[in-house]
Every structure is written in structure tokens, then in C-alpha cells.
Backbone as CSV, one residue per row, in Angstrom:
resi,resn,N_x,N_y,N_z,CA_x,CA_y,CA_z,C_x,C_y,C_z
1,MET,115.135,101.255,89.934,113.930,102.123,90.447,114.378,103.925,90.458
2,GLY,113.071,104.462,89.695,113.385,105.744,89.377,113.428,106.758,90.906
3,ILE,113.606,107.779,90.612,113.102,108.772,91.717,111.817,108.703,92.270
4,VAL,110.499,109.009,91.122,109.581,109.093,91.511,108.867,107.956,92.017
5,GLU,109.119,106.677,91.712,108.868,105.291,92.629,109.387,105.464,93.872
6,GLU,110.923,105.766,94.113,111.144,105.784,95.511,110.482,106.514,96.382
7,ALA,110.400,107.856,95.741,109.517,108.672,96.270,108.420,108.455,96.975
8,HIS,107.257,107.600,96.294,106.073,107.271,96.546,106.143,105.874,96.864
9,ASN,107.056,105.732,97.247,107.311,103.722,97.706,106.142,102.703,96.964
10,VAL,106.433,103.212,95.257,105.785,102.355,94.370,105.975,100.936,94.510
11,LYS,104.738,99.899,94.406,105.123,98.548,94.052,104.263,98.143,92.972
12,VAL,104.683,97.252,92.059,104.116,96.856,91.190,103.938,95.212,91.033
13,LEU,103.206,95.000,91.269,102.531,93.362,91.526,101.910,92.622,90.287
14,GLY,101.393,91.421,90.553,100.838,90.750,89.779,101.261,90.433,88.154
15,SER,100.183,90.039,87.552,100.789,89.944,85.953,99.473,89.721,85.198
16,GLY,99.321,90.230,83.888,98.342,90.422,83.044,98.644,91.578,82.246
17,ASP,97.787,91.844,81.216,97.959,93.074,80.439,97.575,94.422,81.050
18,LYS,96.462,94.122,81.450,95.857,95.591,81.880,96.437,96.030,83.578
19,PHE,96.611,97.572,83.513,97.116,97.601,85.113,95.954,98.693,85.554
20,ILE,96.090,98.402,86.846,95.137,98.994,87.859,95.949,99.725,88.999
21,ILE,95.882,100.668,89.326,96.110,101.384,90.162,95.068,101.668,91.536
22,LEU,95.931,101.637,92.767,94.961,101.505,93.683,95.815,102.568,94.709
23,ALA,94.743,103.667,94.938,95.350,104.999,95.350,94.586,105.445,96.838
24,HIS,95.418,105.311,97.881,94.864,105.489,99.430,94.285,106.964,99.770
25,GLY,93.336,107.117,100.801,92.804,108.323,101.168,93.759,108.948,102.114
26,PHE,93.260,109.898,103.058,93.925,110.721,103.882,94.326,109.691,105.365
27,GLY,95.225,110.208,106.187,95.367,109.258,107.424,95.780,108.038,107.016
28,THR,96.080,107.565,105.893,96.282,106.055,105.484,97.240,106.107,104.541
29,ASP,97.835,104.490,104.368,98.974,104.442,102.868,98.510,103.354,102.384
30,GLN,99.442,102.736,101.457,98.773,101.809,100.761,98.630,100.596,101.256
31,SER,98.838,100.352,102.478,98.104,98.899,103.404,96.971,99.178,103.573
32,VAL,96.067,100.182,103.063,94.963,100.366,103.406,93.844,99.005,102.133
33,TRP,94.873,98.864,101.292,94.257,97.871,100.180,94.617,96.386,100.669
34,LYS,95.493,96.174,101.456,95.889,94.796,101.846,95.039,93.432,101.793
35,HIS,93.459,93.573,102.144,92.543,92.960,101.902,92.354,92.485,100.393
36,PHE,92.758,93.447,99.554,92.183,93.631,98.138,93.097,93.048,97.116
37,VAL,94.410,93.461,97.353,95.391,92.894,96.272,95.670,91.790,95.583
38,THR,95.247,90.655,96.605,95.905,89.344,96.445,94.506,88.783,95.644
39,HIS,93.304,89.612,95.065,91.987,88.998,94.335,92.313,89.669,92.738
40,LEU,93.942,90.541,92.916,93.892,90.909,91.372,95.070,90.245,91.061
41,LEU,95.924,89.733,91.307,97.216,89.311,91.225,97.226,88.839,90.046
42,ASP,96.408,87.811,89.836,96.509,86.597,88.654,96.117,87.448,87.343
43,ASP,95.238,88.413,87.288,94.416,89.143,86.661,95.541,90.497,85.739
44,TYR,95.697,90.951,86.863,96.110,92.044,86.339,97.636,92.534,87.076
45,ARG,98.279,93.543,86.521,99.686,94.237,87.245,98.595,95.709,87.958
46,VAL,99.282,95.206,89.229,98.908,95.958,90.273,99.607,97.358,90.667
47,ILE,99.305,98.461,90.525,100.468,99.765,91.332,99.933,99.956,92.623
48,LEU,100.589,99.685,93.427,100.454,100.595,95.056,101.302,101.806,94.801
49,TYR,100.990,102.652,95.651,101.850,103.784,95.831,101.384,104.685,97.073
50,ASP,102.176,105.371,97.753,101.560,106.456,98.867,102.034,107.589,98.676
51,ASN,100.629,108.518,98.619,100.488,109.895,98.582,101.926,110.720,99.263
52,MET,102.533,111.855,98.609,103.278,112.664,99.473,102.442,112.887,100.649
53,GLY,103.756,112.978,101.653,102.871,113.146,102.965,102.661,112.292,103.894
54,ALA,102.317,111.204,103.478,101.770,109.898,104.174,102.714,109.911,105.403
55,GLY,102.563,109.148,106.078,103.368,108.735,107.103,104.866,107.984,106.815
56,THR,104.524,107.265,105.627,105.285,106.191,104.942,106.424,107.009,104.083
57,THR,106.296,107.929,103.492,106.870,108.664,102.699,108.244,109.585,103.261
58,ASN,109.164,109.547,102.488,110.369,110.603,102.975,110.052,111.862,103.051
59,PRO,110.071,112.615,104.347,109.551,114.371,104.540,110.286,115.073,103.454
60,ASP,111.707,114.442,103.332,112.374,115.642,102.319,111.754,115.642,100.811
61,TYR,110.842,114.651,100.239,110.306,114.692,98.944,109.244,115.749,99.140
62,PHE,108.628,115.850,100.590,107.224,116.863,100.386,107.611,118.506,100.003
63,ASP,106.799,118.805,99.271,106.791,120.149,98.890,105.764,120.693,98.928
64,PHE,106.031,121.677,100.172,104.710,122.523,100.022,103.910,123.253,99.719
65,GLU,104.607,123.935,98.572,103.949,124.574,97.585,103.107,123.663,96.795
66,ARG,103.865,122.909,96.130,102.922,121.657,95.115,102.131,121.124,95.644
67,HIS,102.183,120.678,97.183,101.382,120.002,97.489,100.150,120.532,98.721
68,SER,100.034,121.968,98.156,98.971,122.853,99.164,97.763,122.655,97.927
69,SER,97.930,121.815,97.181,96.446,122.122,96.088,96.541,120.055,95.762
70,LEU,95.323,120.028,95.659,94.889,118.282,95.017,95.888,118.371,93.735
71,GLU,96.038,119.415,93.165,96.698,119.197,91.309,97.760,118.791,91.419
72,GLY,98.588,118.787,92.384,99.784,118.401,92.987,99.975,117.529,93.080
73,TYR,99.245,116.682,93.743,99.128,115.121,93.932,98.592,114.428,92.371
74,ALA,97.453,115.144,91.943,97.602,114.603,90.788,98.645,114.604,89.656
75,TYR,99.586,115.555,89.721,100.767,115.591,88.937,101.585,114.327,89.372
76,ASP,101.501,114.034,90.655,102.306,113.029,91.295,101.792,111.974,90.819
77,LEU,100.517,111.575,90.346,100.332,110.189,89.911,100.638,110.195,88.427
78,LEU,100.386,111.309,87.893,100.695,111.289,86.325,101.916,110.815,86.012
79,ALA,103.274,111.556,86.983,104.750,111.194,87.191,104.589,109.835,87.418
80,ILE,103.937,109.172,88.500,104.346,107.870,88.437,103.943,106.893,87.044
81,LEU,102.914,107.399,86.339,102.571,106.526,85.143,103.279,106.546,84.342
82,GLU,103.861,107.845,84.296,105.019,107.994,82.929,106.365,107.193,83.308
83,GLU,106.595,107.270,84.337,108.348,106.420,84.879,107.884,105.064,84.381
84,LEU,106.174,104.839,84.707,106.037,103.280,84.620,106.038,102.859,83.310
85,SER,105.678,103.886,82.442,105.310,103.847,80.931,104.017,103.052,81.097
86,VAL,102.997,103.488,81.968,101.441,102.909,81.975,100.808,103.808,80.806
87,HIS,100.175,103.123,79.796,99.243,104.103,78.860,97.990,104.167,79.020
88,SER,97.638,103.066,80.173,96.180,102.995,80.522,95.980,102.171,81.700
89,CYS,95.088,102.702,82.314,94.960,101.625,83.592,93.410,102.414,84.073
90,ILE,92.962,101.358,84.808,92.014,101.246,86.015,92.090,101.931,86.990
91,PHE,91.964,103.075,87.631,91.963,103.749,88.316,91.162,103.627,89.631
92,VAL,91.749,103.260,91.050,90.841,103.020,91.851,91.505,103.859,93.298
93,GLY,90.481,104.618,93.752,90.820,105.852,94.522,89.896,106.100,95.532
94,HIS,90.673,105.831,96.740,89.704,105.863,97.943,89.741,107.418,98.879
95,SER,88.690,108.135,99.043,88.719,109.138,99.858,89.068,110.486,98.854
96,VAL,90.038,111.080,99.426,90.520,112.145,98.559,91.252,111.922,97.468
97,SER,91.929,110.766,97.359,92.679,109.818,96.152,91.639,110.109,94.718
98,ALA,90.360,109.600,95.274,89.311,109.539,94.352,89.343,110.998,93.542
99,MET,89.217,112.231,94.298,89.232,113.504,93.256,90.401,114.074,92.818
100,ILE,91.852,113.292,93.131,93.145,113.484,92.881,93.266,112.425,91.212
101,GLY,92.536,111.285,91.235,92.112,110.597,90.345,91.260,111.637,89.106
102,VAL,90.426,112.561,89.447,89.242,113.069,88.481,89.869,114.277,87.933
103,VAL,91.285,114.842,89.032,91.922,115.894,88.357,92.660,115.072,87.281
104,ALA,93.458,114.174,87.636,94.733,113.746,86.713,93.822,112.954,85.600
105,SER,92.158,112.371,85.338,91.894,112.308,84.275,91.378,113.513,83.388
106,ILE,91.011,114.495,83.922,90.729,115.797,83.165,92.205,116.076,82.407
107,ALA,93.291,116.314,83.089,94.440,116.421,82.251,94.813,115.221,81.093
108,ARG,94.795,114.112,81.517,95.276,113.135,80.574,93.842,111.737,80.765
109,PRO,92.741,112.346,79.789,91.538,111.345,80.101,92.347,109.878,79.352
110,ASP,92.917,110.258,78.171,93.493,108.931,77.686,94.064,107.838,78.380
111,LEU,94.483,108.341,79.801,95.415,107.127,80.825,94.315,106.481,81.488
112,PHE,93.055,106.768,81.699,92.137,106.368,82.453,90.987,105.334,81.600
113,SER,91.057,104.237,81.701,89.699,103.769,81.061,88.756,103.637,81.849
114,LYS,88.798,103.891,83.211,87.530,104.177,84.144,88.307,104.431,85.538
115,LEU,87.028,105.311,85.957,87.324,105.508,87.571,86.802,105.170,88.695
116,ILE,87.441,104.290,89.432,86.126,103.815,90.792,86.335,104.591,92.123
117,MET,85.357,105.204,92.297,85.526,106.043,93.593,85.202,105.486,95.122
118,VAL,86.307,105.243,96.060,85.562,104.779,96.894,85.387,105.652,98.227
119,SER,83.942,106.343,98.644,84.076,106.889,99.519,84.860,108.583,99.206
120,ALA,84.115,109.015,98.275,84.812,110.232,97.208,83.883,111.480,98.104
121,SER,84.374,112.520,97.838,83.901,113.566,97.979,84.518,114.731,97.361
122,PRO,83.594,115.539,96.712,84.206,116.845,95.718,84.421,118.176,97.019
123,ARG,83.610,118.149,98.247,83.808,119.538,99.166,83.062,118.566,100.198
124,TYR,83.708,118.685,101.574,83.477,118.721,103.022,82.931,119.302,103.414
125,LEU,82.769,120.949,102.843,82.399,121.958,103.561,80.563,121.737,103.130
126,ASN,79.617,122.260,104.186,78.709,122.467,103.706,78.180,123.773,103.353
127,ASP,77.311,123.983,102.106,77.756,125.200,101.519,75.835,125.386,100.963
128,VAL,75.716,126.406,100.313,74.294,126.734,99.664,73.476,125.535,99.293
129,ASN,72.690,124.946,99.103,72.155,123.857,98.675,73.263,122.786,98.522
130,TYR,74.152,122.484,99.058,74.896,121.721,99.420,75.091,121.154,100.598
131,TYR,74.998,119.686,100.685,75.561,118.935,102.359,76.487,118.357,102.108
132,GLY,77.858,118.560,102.486,79.062,118.109,102.686,79.242,117.320,104.073
133,GLY,78.678,117.306,104.968,78.641,117.026,106.198,79.155,117.662,107.284
134,PHE,80.231,118.731,106.835,81.055,119.474,108.121,80.675,121.027,107.994
135,GLU,80.630,121.438,109.058,80.845,123.071,108.984,82.004,123.219,109.585
136,GLN,82.474,124.796,108.884,83.993,125.217,109.105,84.482,124.913,110.653
137,GLU,83.506,125.166,111.724,83.674,124.887,113.003,84.216,123.531,113.311
138,ASP,83.614,122.753,112.561,84.078,121.255,112.604,85.341,120.961,112.584
139,LEU,85.528,121.502,111.045,87.268,121.539,110.532,88.076,121.944,111.542
140,ASP,87.565,123.220,112.000,88.628,124.583,112.840,89.153,123.448,114.001
141,GLN,88.101,122.519,114.646,88.527,121.744,115.914,89.097,120.586,115.199
142,LEU,88.978,120.265,113.812,90.193,118.851,113.636,91.441,119.644,113.613
143,PHE,91.385,120.928,112.724,93.099,121.134,112.131,93.407,121.290,114.289
144,ASP,92.645,121.961,115.468,93.178,122.042,116.253,93.945,120.680,116.794
145,ALA,93.108,119.841,116.913,93.314,118.478,117.358,94.846,118.183,116.824
146,MET,94.830,118.263,115.576,96.152,117.703,114.763,96.878,118.628,115.426
147,SER,96.763,119.457,115.645,98.185,120.683,115.931,98.537,120.252,117.545
148,ALA,97.511,120.236,118.276,97.872,119.883,119.911,98.494,118.656,120.006
149,ASN,97.779,117.355,119.255,98.252,115.818,119.663,98.152,115.119,118.462
150,TYR,99.458,115.386,117.950,99.294,114.382,115.954,99.048,112.984,116.530
151,LYS,100.185,112.426,117.114,99.579,111.174,117.481,98.319,110.605,117.902
152,ALA,97.868,111.447,119.300,96.479,110.632,119.851,95.489,110.961,118.381
153,TRP,95.616,111.874,117.911,94.586,112.598,116.396,94.632,111.144,115.777
154,CYS,95.909,110.820,115.224,96.165,109.713,114.318,95.504,108.479,114.778
155,ASN,95.626,108.018,115.937,95.057,106.704,116.560,93.659,106.715,116.822
156,GLY,93.042,108.071,116.879,91.963,108.580,116.896,90.966,108.289,115.632
157,PHE,91.403,108.589,114.448,91.390,108.768,113.392,91.023,107.553,112.355
158,ALA,92.206,106.892,112.214,92.261,106.077,111.200,93.832,105.022,111.501
159,PRO,93.877,104.112,111.108,95.382,103.263,111.089,96.003,103.938,110.313
160,LEU,97.376,104.425,110.835,98.465,105.607,110.162,99.836,104.906,110.563
161,ALA,100.475,104.432,109.628,101.877,103.843,109.662,102.834,105.055,109.454
162,VAL,103.378,105.713,110.824,104.119,106.780,110.482,105.835,106.345,111.008
163,GLY,106.190,106.780,109.805,107.689,106.455,109.810,108.628,107.595,110.210
164,GLY,109.606,107.533,110.298,110.661,108.869,110.746,110.188,109.657,111.368
165,ASP,110.468,111.165,111.469,110.435,111.895,112.176,108.927,112.362,112.167
166,MET,108.206,111.969,113.835,106.955,112.507,113.912,106.676,113.791,113.780
167,GLU,107.717,114.623,114.261,107.228,116.300,114.004,107.164,116.643,113.053
168,SER,107.933,116.451,111.904,107.933,116.556,110.583,106.852,116.279,109.565
169,VAL,106.237,114.785,109.901,105.151,114.038,109.371,104.214,114.935,109.949
170,ALA,104.259,115.375,110.858,102.465,115.844,111.902,102.381,117.502,110.991
171,VAL,103.797,118.089,110.600,103.087,119.467,109.893,102.726,119.386,108.828
172,GLN,103.676,118.060,107.969,103.066,117.769,106.684,101.597,117.086,106.545
173,GLU,101.273,116.528,107.179,99.808,115.750,107.551,98.591,117.266,107.820
174,LEU,99.162,117.952,108.653,98.387,118.988,108.980,98.101,120.351,107.451
175,VAL,99.034,120.167,106.765,99.202,120.829,105.632,98.129,119.932,104.792
176,VAL,98.414,118.568,104.652,97.158,117.863,103.439,96.091,117.568,103.991
177,SER,95.956,117.944,105.304,94.456,117.902,106.020,93.758,119.276,105.387
178,ARG,94.246,120.131,105.729,93.696,121.810,105.406,93.686,121.782,103.683
179,THR,94.552,121.051,102.938,94.428,120.509,101.296,93.174,120.163,100.928
180,ILE,93.156,118.951,101.720,91.600,118.351,101.556,90.503,118.595,101.731
181,PHE,90.490,119.093,103.433,89.049,119.318,103.698,88.602,120.603,103.405
182,GLN,89.473,121.683,102.899,89.216,123.135,102.682,88.970,123.181,100.879
183,SER,89.181,122.127,100.590,88.909,121.980,99.009,87.814,122.012,98.554
184,ASP,87.060,122.328,97.315,86.249,122.532,96.813,86.315,122.392,94.938
185,MET,85.980,120.904,95.044,86.693,120.376,93.380,85.170,120.200,92.610
186,ARG,83.980,120.866,93.148,82.739,120.809,92.130,82.828,121.279,90.774
187,GLN,83.274,122.541,90.793,83.327,123.099,89.442,84.040,122.225,88.277
188,ILE,84.918,121.393,88.780,85.696,120.622,87.434,84.958,119.253,87.273
189,LEU,83.857,118.850,88.099,83.234,117.548,88.010,82.915,117.429,86.154
190,VAL,82.488,118.674,86.095,81.671,118.589,84.538,82.576,118.274,83.450
191,HIS,84.231,118.537,83.697,84.929,118.383,82.930,85.674,116.813,82.762
192,VAL,84.891,115.854,83.829,85.403,114.656,83.760,84.820,113.590,82.564
193,THR,85.331,112.915,81.925,84.869,112.284,80.520,85.104,111.054,80.691
194,VAL,85.932,110.456,81.677,85.807,108.972,81.680,85.255,108.311,82.719
195,PRO,84.477,107.332,82.176,83.201,106.526,83.060,83.944,106.369,84.895
196,CYS,82.934,106.927,85.207,83.381,106.704,86.772,82.037,105.821,87.757
197,HIS,82.433,105.157,88.680,81.889,104.210,89.325,82.236,104.679,90.864
198,ILE,81.211,105.168,91.465,80.708,105.683,92.603,80.138,104.790,93.628
199,LEU,81.047,104.210,94.804,81.133,103.253,95.597,80.720,104.091,96.892
200,GLN,80.133,103.809,97.869,79.464,104.660,99.083,79.139,103.799,100.282
201,SER,80.111,103.970,101.306,79.056,103.140,102.339,77.888,103.769,102.829
202,LYS,76.960,103.276,103.538,75.825,103.574,103.833,75.788,104.694,105.043
203,LYS,76.976,104.308,105.633,76.982,105.480,106.993,78.737,105.462,107.008
204,ASP,78.876,106.687,106.785,80.397,106.943,106.533,80.352,108.920,107.522
205,MET,81.526,108.363,108.542,81.670,109.936,109.478,81.912,110.953,108.395
206,ALA,82.736,110.519,107.229,83.332,111.496,106.343,82.717,112.364,105.195
207,VAL,81.750,111.229,104.919,81.289,111.329,103.519,79.717,111.018,103.625
208,PRO,78.746,112.048,103.916,77.240,111.386,103.838,76.797,110.924,102.189
209,VAL,75.934,110.276,102.350,75.471,109.604,101.019,74.925,110.360,99.918
210,VAL,74.337,111.192,100.378,73.823,112.236,99.298,75.210,112.963,98.537
211,VAL,76.302,112.876,99.078,77.506,113.333,98.128,77.522,112.353,97.063
212,SER,77.346,111.279,97.089,77.333,110.269,95.994,76.591,110.568,95.268
213,GLU,75.414,110.767,95.576,74.285,111.284,94.385,74.906,112.490,93.702
214,TYR,75.214,113.560,94.695,75.620,114.753,93.922,76.940,114.464,92.654
215,LEU,77.524,113.413,92.941,78.935,113.314,91.758,78.042,112.600,90.974
216,HIS,77.100,111.772,91.113,76.622,111.142,89.807,76.251,112.001,88.900
217,GLN,75.290,113.245,89.666,74.637,113.959,88.780,75.386,115.094,88.193
218,ASN,76.544,115.223,89.067,77.520,116.515,88.070,78.646,116.026,87.596
219,LEU,78.962,114.908,87.686,80.327,114.521,86.602,79.750,114.735,85.091
220,GLY,80.977,114.820,84.354,80.916,115.019,82.986,80.374,113.873,81.977
221,GLY,81.077,112.812,82.442,80.500,111.641,81.522,79.785,110.487,82.178
222,ILE,79.934,109.284,81.830,78.690,108.695,82.387,79.414,108.082,83.575
223,SER,78.309,107.910,84.504,78.777,107.277,86.025,77.648,106.359,86.869
224,VAL,78.049,105.518,87.385,77.114,104.965,88.421,77.593,105.010,89.622
225,VAL,76.341,104.691,90.580,76.418,104.846,92.183,76.042,103.586,92.758
226,GLU,76.747,102.808,93.512,76.425,101.717,94.368,76.795,102.378,96.092
227,VAL,75.832,102.262,96.753,75.480,102.236,98.168,75.907,100.754,98.794
228,MET,76.925,100.634,99.309,77.397,99.487,99.788,76.865,99.340,101.562
229,ALA,76.726,98.267,101.946,75.684,98.070,103.477,76.935,97.909,104.334
230,THR,77.792,98.986,104.498,78.737,98.840,104.955,78.805,100.273,105.818
231,ASP,79.508,100.311,107.110,79.729,101.628,107.796,81.399,101.922,107.951
232,GLY,81.264,103.050,107.768,82.806,103.835,107.979,83.164,104.145,106.876
233,HIS,84.476,104.673,107.115,84.939,105.744,106.085,85.903,105.006,105.323
234,LEU,86.163,103.729,105.771,87.298,102.561,105.112,86.825,101.289,105.154
235,PRO,85.793,101.253,104.370,84.964,99.645,104.175,85.903,98.839,103.758
236,GLN,86.913,99.370,102.788,88.136,98.054,102.576,89.039,97.498,103.432
237,LEU,88.818,98.133,104.850,89.283,97.430,105.905,88.421,97.029,106.788
238,SER,87.460,97.806,107.149,86.280,97.323,108.185,85.311,96.333,107.845
239,SER,85.123,96.267,106.185,83.892,95.211,105.402,84.635,94.670,104.325
240,PRO,85.720,94.014,104.355,86.617,93.688,102.856,85.329,92.612,102.734
241,ASP,84.804,91.727,103.163,83.974,90.587,102.595,82.698,91.246,101.769
242,ILE,82.259,92.665,102.209,81.276,92.891,101.457,81.898,93.906,100.083
243,VAL,83.224,94.493,100.461,83.609,95.760,99.540,84.298,95.037,98.533
244,ILE,85.239,93.898,98.327,85.753,93.199,97.758,85.132,93.116,96.727
245,PRO,83.579,91.878,96.843,83.123,92.066,95.318,82.462,93.040,94.960
246,VAL,82.257,93.819,95.502,81.779,95.031,94.655,82.716,95.779,93.733
247,LEU,83.857,95.929,94.361,84.822,96.156,93.612,85.367,95.702,92.193
248,LEU,85.555,94.035,92.871,85.273,93.086,91.855,84.963,93.335,90.403
249,LYS,83.156,93.762,90.994,82.143,93.597,89.950,82.348,94.968,89.094
250,HIS,82.904,96.006,89.648,83.155,97.131,89.016,84.367,97.441,87.799
251,ILE,85.288,96.608,88.814,86.792,96.596,87.979,86.084,95.848,86.429
252,GLN,85.563,94.835,86.829,85.312,93.887,85.647,84.173,94.313,84.813
253,HIS,83.137,95.103,85.129,82.159,95.299,84.107,82.422,96.792,83.885
254,ASP,81.875,97.019,82.608,81.748,98.569,82.300,80.476,98.931,82.715
255,ILE,80.010,100.231,82.804,78.610,101.024,82.961,77.920,100.788,81.335
256,VAL,76.691,99.956,81.640,75.767,99.664,80.403,74.755,101.039,80.732
257,VAL,75.216,101.817,79.395,74.224,103.311,79.190,72.798,102.631,78.696
């Protein structure tokens, strides 16, 4: 195992000629895909990994400068693909990882046959003529809650496997949260040329449904939106019976123009 694989807890499972990467969102790790992975193993090589700063990763590998922007995480993704000699893949990204996939696909569109975005948002803050779902004061309260009591915040936000030194992980997750929630990726959407499948819960505390339509209208390449009859920001965990068939459909079928 190479150093990149070790740093990101990379696992490669299954068989088949095509690669699928499953990337998790903020506050979770690769276990968020536990209900879905078994449905892929007969037909695909499945790559699972943890974003740097997730509770399962070694804090020593976290680079505060590199991981203060989503570009740093995109470079991590590209490094994983390079170390595994993956020349083409289907990328399934949940939450912030959908935007990480966007950045990576702009840099290396040849590596991605399609992006499947689950609960994705290019900007969480409201803006003029844009509804992201949060005001700055909402985010300030979120950051304050994380700073004051990280463990309690984790238990309230999402399932999170926290390993190692809680204090150092807490500092890293606070940096990550600011990177994600203060980010604005709207200006780069036009540069995406890879086909995008946008999957969204009808009710999501972090991403309003209108954001999925915004992505559809502003992505540079072809895209399709499907709003699922699910509640919550982690539908693959909370409603796997609904989400898994939808994911499989979008993995197996290309967008018809």
C-alpha cells in the first residue's frame, strides 16, 4: 500500500473492468456507503476512501494550508487515482465530495466518465438571487457550537467515527467545516464538461431542493436532476431502499440528450 492509500484508508473491493469511487461528505467517513457497496461488487471495482480530516484519518497527514480549500481535497482524489493507476472512473460524491469531484474533473476530465452528485451544493450561504439555505449568522453559530463542544456537536449532526486524539481531530474538523461552508464554487461550474447526475432529497436540512436545479442550469456539460422521496442530508443511510435503486440506475445508464 502506498502512502496516499494509507493516509486516506483506501479500500479497493469487488471485480470488473470499470472503477467506481465512492466519496463521503462532511462529518462522516467511507462507512456512509455501507448499505450500497454490496450492490456493486459483482460488476465493478469499488474504491472507498476517507477525506483528510475525517475522524478515521491520521491527524499527522492533515495539511492546514492544503486542506483550507476544496482544491486540496481534489488533489488528494487525483493522487489516489494516480497511485491506483485508475485511468477512468464513475465518481459518486456525497455532499462536499460532489464539489471535490467537480474540481478534480475540471483538472482531469479524462479520468471521469460521469459524476453522480448526492446532496451537493456549490454554496451554502444565501446570496443575491441565490438561495443556499444559510445566513452567515447560522454558520457562525455552527462554528461556535463545534468549538465549544465538538463531541456533542458530532452526535447531533451526523454519525461520525472519531479515532485518535479527539482534540486534534476537533481542530481539523473545524478547519474543514469553515472550508466547506464558506466555499463558493458557483463560478467554476461552467467549466465542468463531464456528464453530471444530480440526486437530491426532497427535504434536506443542509441543501434546499432549489440548489439541485441551480446546479443543473449552471453546469457546463450535460446534466440531469432527480429529486428523491427522501428526508435528510444522508439519504443513503436513512433511506437506502429508495436511494440504492436510484444510484444504480444513474450508474448504469447515461444521460439521454
